[in-house]
C-alpha positions in Angstrom: 88.3 -58.0 -104.2 89.1 -56.4 -100.8 88.1 -52.9 -99.7 90.8 -51.5 -97.4 90.9 -48.1 -95.7 93.8 -46.3 -94.0 94.4 -44.8 -90.6 92.0 -41.9 -90.9 88.4 -41.6 -89.6 86.5 -43.5 -92.3 82.8 -44.0 -93.0 81.1 -46.5 -95.2 77.4 -46.6 -95.8 75.3 -49.2 -97.6 71.9 -47.5 -98.1 68.5 -49.2 -98.7 68.4 -50.5 -102.2 72.2 -50.3 -102.6 74.4 -53.3 -103.2 78.0 -53.8 -102.0 80.1 -56.9 -102.8 83.7 -57.5 -101.6 85.9 -60.4 -100.5 86.5 -58.4 -97.3 86.3 -54.9 -95.8 88.8 -53.4 -93.4 88.2 -49.8 -92.2 91.7 -49.7 -90.7 92.8 -47.6 -87.7 90.8 -44.6 -86.5 87.3 -44.2 -85.0 85.4 -45.5 -88.1 81.7 -46.0 -88.9 80.0 -48.6 -90.9 76.3 -48.0 -91.6 74.0 -50.8 -92.9 70.4 -50.0 -93.8 67.4 -52.3 -94.0 66.8 -53.1 -97.7 70.6 -53.0 -98.5 72.4 -56.0 -100.0 75.8 -56.7 -98.5 77.8 -59.6 -99.8 81.2 -60.2 -98.2 82.8 -63.6 -98.4 85.2 -62.7 -95.6 84.7 -60.3 -92.8 83.9 -56.6 -92.3 86.4 -55.3 -89.8 86.3 -52.0 -87.9 90.0 -52.2 -87.4 91.8 -50.6 -84.5 90.4 -47.9 -82.1 86.7 -47.3 -81.4 84.4 -48.2 -84.3 80.7 -48.0 -84.7 78.4 -50.4 -86.5 75.2 -48.6 -87.2 72.0 -50.4 -88.3 69.4 -48.1 -89.7 66.2 -48.0 -91.8 62.5 -48.6 -91.3 62.3 -52.2 -92.8 63.5 -55.5 -91.5 67.1 -56.7 -91.2 69.2 -59.5 -89.6 72.7 -59.2 -88.3 74.4 -62.6 -87.9 77.6 -63.4 -86.0 80.9 -63.7 -87.7 80.6 -61.2 -90.5 81.5 -58.2 -88.5 84.5 -57.9 -86.2 86.3 -55.3 -84.2 83.3 -53.0 -83.8 83.0 -51.7 -80.2 79.7 -49.7 -80.5 76.4 -51.0 -81.9 73.7 -48.5 -82.7 70.2 -49.3 -84.0 67.9 -46.5 -85.2 65.3 -45.6 -87.8 62.3 -47.5 -86.5 63.1 -50.8 -88.3 62.8 -54.4 -87.0 66.3 -55.9 -86.5 67.2 -59.4 -85.4 70.6 -60.4 -83.9 71.7 -64.0 -84.2 74.8 -66.0 -83.0 77.4 -64.7 -80.6 78.0 -61.0 -80.7 80.0 -58.8 -78.3 80.3 -55.0 -78.1 81.3 -52.4 -75.5 78.0 -50.5 -75.7 74.6 -51.0 -77.5 72.2 -48.2 -78.2 68.7 -48.8 -79.6 66.3 -46.0 -80.5 63.0 -46.8 -82.1 61.7 -49.9 -83.8 62.1 -53.4 -82.4 65.1 -55.7 -81.6 64.9 -59.4 -81.4 67.7 -61.4 -79.8 67.5 -64.7 -81.6 64.6 -65.7 -83.7 64.4 -69.2 -85.1 68.0 -69.6 -83.9 69.7 -68.7 -80.7 71.8 -65.6 -80.0 74.2 -64.6 -77.2 74.6 -60.8 -77.2 76.9 -59.1 -74.7 77.7 -55.5 -74.0 80.5 -55.1 -71.5 79.3 -51.5 -70.8 75.8 -50.0 -71.1 72.8 -51.0 -73.2 70.7 -47.9 -73.8 67.1 -48.3 -75.0 64.4 -45.7 -76.0 61.1 -45.9 -77.8 61.8 -49.6 -78.6 60.6 -53.1 -77.9 63.3 -55.7 -77.2 62.5 -59.4 -77.2 64.9 -62.0 -76.0 63.7 -65.3 -77.5 64.0 -69.0 -76.3 67.6 -70.1 -75.8 69.0 -66.6 -76.3 70.5 -64.1 -73.9 71.3 -60.4 -73.5 74.1 -59.5 -71.0 75.2 -56.0 -70.1 77.1 -53.9 -67.6 73.9 -51.9 -67.2 70.6 -51.4 -69.0 69.1 -47.9 -69.2 65.8 -46.8 -70.8 65.0 -43.3 -72.0 61.9 -41.2 -71.4 59.9 -42.3 -74.5 59.2 -45.8 -73.2 60.7 -49.3 -73.4 59.2 -52.8 -73.6 61.5 -55.6 -72.5 60.0 -59.0 -73.3 61.9 -62.1 -72.1 60.3 -65.1 -73.7 60.3 -68.6 -72.2 63.9 -69.9 -72.1 65.3 -66.4 -72.6 67.7 -64.6 -70.3 68.6 -61.0 -69.5 71.4 -60.1 -67.0 72.9 -56.9 -65.9 75.8 -56.7 -63.5 74.7 -53.2 -62.7 71.2 -51.6 -62.5 68.3 -51.7 -64.9 67.0 -48.2 -64.9 64.2 -46.8 -67.1 63.0 -43.2 -67.6 59.8 -41.4 -67.4 58.0 -43.1 -70.3 55.5 -46.0 -70.1 57.7 -49.0 -69.7 57.0 -52.7 -69.3 59.1 -55.7 -68.4 57.7 -59.2 -69.0 59.5 -62.3 -67.7 57.9 -65.5 -69.1 57.9 -68.9 -67.4 61.4 -70.5 -67.4 62.9 -67.1 -68.4 65.5 -65.4 -66.2 66.1 -61.7 -65.3 68.9 -60.6 -63.0 70.3 -57.2 -62.1 71.7 -55.4 -59.1 68.5 -53.4 -59.0 65.5 -52.6 -61.2 63.8 -49.1 -61.4 61.1 -48.6 -64.0 61.1 -44.8 -63.3 58.1 -42.5 -63.6 55.1 -43.3 -65.8 52.4 -45.9 -65.8 54.8 -48.9 -65.9 54.1 -52.6 -65.8 56.2 -55.5 -64.5 
């Protein structure tokens, strides 16, 4: 059946090795948090909704995981941490995206259109935008540990604002027939590569 929360600040975590099954999940009003770890089993025939207000979808763990479009709705913030390897597929929109550690693939074997109306913040991570897929943001910022941004053939990254990386060793690769656009690009201090 359905899992439904009220108007408080709610948190639901599906840890690695755990299983959660429901017809739908609604976190209700409030600044809620849904955490999904690599190695977890989540079976929802409907959708997982963050409900009203500002809600966070947190992807964690050190294994591999895939987040497809359509299953999660009404989440404004996407965070990825724990050093795992995550893939986003389909069309997904957030206000901000924060990735710390591990790798993130935008599309893999299928296309993806991922949009953040605000900032995409990256640190100690490798982001690959694959063929036919895109990452769009209001701005893209890298931390001081280092960022690798790899735009494969046919991939696209666009920022209406600046792309600004920190003091780590950073690299941006734009393959043939790939596109990169921003108001400005600054790789910051460090032995960087473009």
